[in-house]
C-alpha positions, 0 to 999 in steps of 0.5 A: 900725596901731598907736595912741597910748597911754602905755607908763607907764600899762600898766606901772602897771597891770602893777605893780597886777597883781603887787600882787594876788599871784595864783598865775596869772601875767599874760596878755601879748599884746605888750610896750610901749616900754621893756621889758627882756627877757632870752633864751636864743637859738640862733645860725643859723649854729652852734648857740650858746647865748647870754644876751641883755637886750633893751631895746625901744626901739619896737613896730613893729607886727603882722600875721598873721605875728607882732609885730615890735620895734626892739630894742637889746642891752644885754648878751650872755653865752656859755652854750654854743658860743661868741659868735653871729656878729653879736650885739653889745652895743649893736646894734640889732636886729628882733625878731620874736615869731611871734604876732599881738598881735591876738586875731582875728589870731591865731584866724584864722591858726591857724584857716587852718593848722589846716584845712591842716595839722591842727595848731598854727601850727608856726612859733609853737610848734615850735623846729625850724620856726623854726630851720628857716626861719632856715636857708633865709634863711641860704641864701637870702642867700647865693644872692642874693650870687650873683644880685645881686652883694650878700647884703645885698639879703636881710636877716639873721637872727642867731638864735632864741628862745622867749618864755616870757612870750607863748608863742611862738618867736621871732628876732633879725634885722638891722634895717633902716633902709629905707622901702617906696616914695617915691610918685613923680610920673610924667606917662607912665603911658602909657609905664609901662603899655607898659613893664609889658608889655615894649614899652619898653626906652629907660629915658630916656623912662620916669618912676617909677624906684624903682617899676620897680627894686623890680618888676624886683627882686622879680620876679628874686628870685622866679625866684631862689627857684623856683631854689633850691627855695624855692617857696612862701617866694616866695609873700612877694615875688609882685607880684600878690598886691597885698600883697607890696611892703612885704616889700621896702624900700629902705635910707636910705643910699640915698636918692639912687640910686633904683635901689639898696639894695632888700633883702628883709625878710619870710620868714615867711609868716602865713597858709596858702593853701588851694586852695579860699580864694584872698585875692588876685588872685596866688593863683590862680596860685599855687594852680595852681602849687602843684597841679603841684607836688603841694602842695595847701595852701602855707605855707612847704615848701621842697624841699630836694633842689633846694635840695642840687642848687643848692648843688653847682651854685654850690659856690663860693658854698656852701663853708662852708654844708654843715654847715648844710644838713645841720642844714636837712634835720634840723629841716625833717624834724622840722617836717614830721613835727610836723603830720598834714598829710594832703595829705602824710603820709596814706600814711604814718600806717599804717606810719611808726612815726617820724611818729607819734613825732615828731607826739607829742613835737612837740606837748608841745614846742608846748604847753610853748612856749605854757605849756600846761603845766609842766616836771612835766607835760611829763615825764609826757606825753613818757612816755605817749601815752595822756595826750598824747591825752587831754589834746589831746582835753580842749582841743577841749572849749569853755570847760572844756576850757581849765580842765580843762587848767590844772588837770591841766597847771599846778600854779600855775594849780591853786592858783589856781583852787583858792583861788578856791573857797575864799576870797572875799578872793582870788576878788575879787583873781582878778576884779580880775586880770583886770579889769586885763588886759583893760583894758590891751588895750582901752587899746592897741586905742584903746577907752578914753582914759588917764583911763578906763583909770586908773578901772577899775583905781582902781574895776574895777567901771567895766570892766562898764559898757564890756562891752556896748560890745565888740559893736561891732567898731570900737574909735574907735566904742566909745570915741566912744559912752563917752568924752566928751571923745573925742566932743566932739574928734571932732564939733568936728574934723568940724563945727567946725574946718573952719569955723575953718580956713575963717575964719582964715589962721594956722590953715590954716598951722598945718594945713599945717605939720602935714601937712608934719611928718607928711609928713616923719615918714612919709618922704612928703617930702624935706627939700627938697620940706618947705623949698619948701612952708613957704616958700611957705606965706604966697602968695595961692594957696596960701592960695586953695588951702587955703580950696578944700581946707578946703571940700571937708573941711566937704562931707565929711558932706553926703552921709551927712547927705542920704542919711540924711534921704532914707531916714528920709523914705521909710520914715516916708511908707510905714506900709504897710512892715514892720520887715523890709522897711523894714530891707531898703529902708533897706540897699538905698538906703545901697548903691545910694548907695555905688556911684553916681559923683555924690553930694550933697556931690560936687554941693556941691564942684562947684558951688563951684569953678564958682562960683569959676571965674565970681567970678575969671573964671579957668579955667586955674587951676581946669581940673582942680579943676572936672572932678574935683570934681563926682566922689565920693572923687577930688573930695578931690584935685581942689585937691591935683591943680591945684596941681601945676605951680604948686606941684609939690612941695606938690601931690605931697605933698598927693596922695599924703597924702590918697590914701594916707589914704583907701586905708589903710582898706582891710583887708590890701590897703590896707596902706602901701606895699602895691600898692593904695596905689601904684595909688590915688596914680597913679589920682588922681595921675599919670594926671591929670597924664599926661592934662593933658601929653597935653592940652597936647601934642594943644593944640600940634599942633592950634593949627597946624590950622583949627577945624571945626565943621560936622560937628556938624550931621550928628552932630545930624541922625543923633542924631536920626533915630535917636531918631525911629527908635527912637520909630516902631518902638516905637510900632508894637509897643506902640501908644504912644510911648515915654518916656525910660525905655522907651529908656534904653540909647538915651538914654545911648548915642547922646549919649555917642557923638554928644559923642565924634565932634564932638571928634573931628572939630573938628580944631583947635578948643581944648578948651573949644570942643570940650566946647560945641559937643558940649553944644549938639549934644546940647541940639539932639539932645534938642529935635529928637528931641522934635519927631520924637516929636511928629510921629509921634504925631500929637498923642496927646502933650500939649502939657505932656507934650511940653515937660516930655519936651523939656526933660528930654531936652535936659537929659540930652543935654547932660550926657551929650554933654559927658561923652562928648567930655571922656571921649574927650579923656581916653582920647585916647592921647598924639600923640607915640606916635599923631599919628592921635589928634588 
């Protein structure tokens, strides 16, 4: 996730750092828009060396695998071997630097890799590893041309490079103008479910064409990768990892062709897959497959021998790539022999001098790439393994290891530390330099505002005021506590803005226009849909739905406020609790609160919809909203879903917008374009549409039948007899009558089953009469069960207790019977697929 900030402020701070005249370089974690970069790049197809000057147009984002930029080539100069094919002055490209911009991501990624391979992350520090990955991508691209008929289904890669400022290898590759997937409206989710099981072959009945096309493309692509030996590259496209979907984009040029334009864009793994640490549902299968191949730790290892066989079998497609295959073998050998990798090389340790030579040589290369050593130190380490080992062990020392390494292997850092110890003026400048570096990072992460950043740059002592707040994991919380303007803005947004929106139609219209503009920017809306929404913005029903949506937003803090008050009151009224017990109680209350489906906020929303429905005497336009509003989380989508048929474009956008915004807070799996996003959208949007379509169709069939209600009587009697029998058996066993808690499982189960049976037997009755019949039956069940309890107890239960018990039982049974009927209606299959379901 990127945070809005001013690149100009970052550049001014960088200039201020340079003005300090420190002998060490400034630490750079990422580049800002508008930065010019100069690299010597090495071509993939042939080892030509070109010098390129790039302009960073946009920072796209960063993950475990690295950071991505959209760049423009300002100039290209040939240094050796001729021009690199595909690199042209003025062209737009993707630049990927193979190190995360986030410190936590970098540490976590490197830790997993070190556990698996006992060495540094090779794609970042080893040019041979980066080039081997590029060569694999070239072969995969050519293989895709033979399998899919178009090599453009795989993004191209042109050159690799070393970024000596950030300290990482990188690559220049094709820039793909594309998107992840459009969240498609589909009211035949039942058929889509059958399609996933291979039980539906007639595409004319199916919806979600983009979703189906991507799933089929990725499955076929995984098969291709396995056929050519790229087993671990296939990890990036395994569907059930649930986070692989964004690795395949759809080109914008094919917007009007749902099944065309898919392209695989990412071939750089970010995290090693350890056998004892699966991180997604699909990893269990991948771990087992890897064990069967003898690969205990998985990352990006390919079977070069199988690739060679594949190339020979399809020689007509690879006739011009034999030299590249030889280079791939050589680079792969260096890559794999650059780390100890106990799961693969343990026997070779005892006899293979070439392995140890490669490990030592690649280790020194990695230090140079990461700027741990200068050129003079590099020469010394390459001629002495003892120095290399000592330098390696020095790095294992906490804190001091880094300082020792810098003094040992970097002349500029030696001079820097020496002056810090001998000059108070230089020490002050060094501290200010460190402050400026950290300030830029905080600013980019959203921890501090522009004004705070400028203030710290001018008065570095302000930096230390913020240090305690680094304990807060959330940057936004840090800013909320330290930035009064930000705090005021957030509080106004939560507590004041909803009231303004409720009372001012113009503000609601502006709110909707802003959401539409954001939808266009994120490509969740087509131009036609946006035009349709904006043309309807002043219609009465749009305003009514917007007001209802505002009310939903106003209930956001209700649950948190109520649970906080309940927790405080509970703890304060029990002074006997120790601090430890009070803390555990608080955590327990909040934990329970998170799993219950109904909350105070959802109740407020639900009763608001019921009141609106009664006031306007209109059930039709609120029939979905009234069912969903009572439930937490999903209730926020009640009105977007309700708008489906009257305003389909707006409903589709609003449901997609709110559903995806909620899911994007989930780490890793909540990524835009990933499978969880699609699941949430379908759960909150497409499944309600499917259920509604089923109900409409079922109503059409039922309209030809006569209603039936008499079966509710035996259902009530049987249910009451079950409770009477339970009371009788409990009395004989325990010599006392059970309360509702004593037979809680029957109190829940019997009304639910009763409501389900009643709605199934109502034949031609309309939906609302089915639900009302089930509710009345539940109420009668509770009353009759209480009467039976009084008879069985032979007067043991006081009349007041009996009345209270009967009222509670009747209320619970009424509610659960209605829920049983509603739930049964929801889960009934499509009547066109199974007419017996009516």
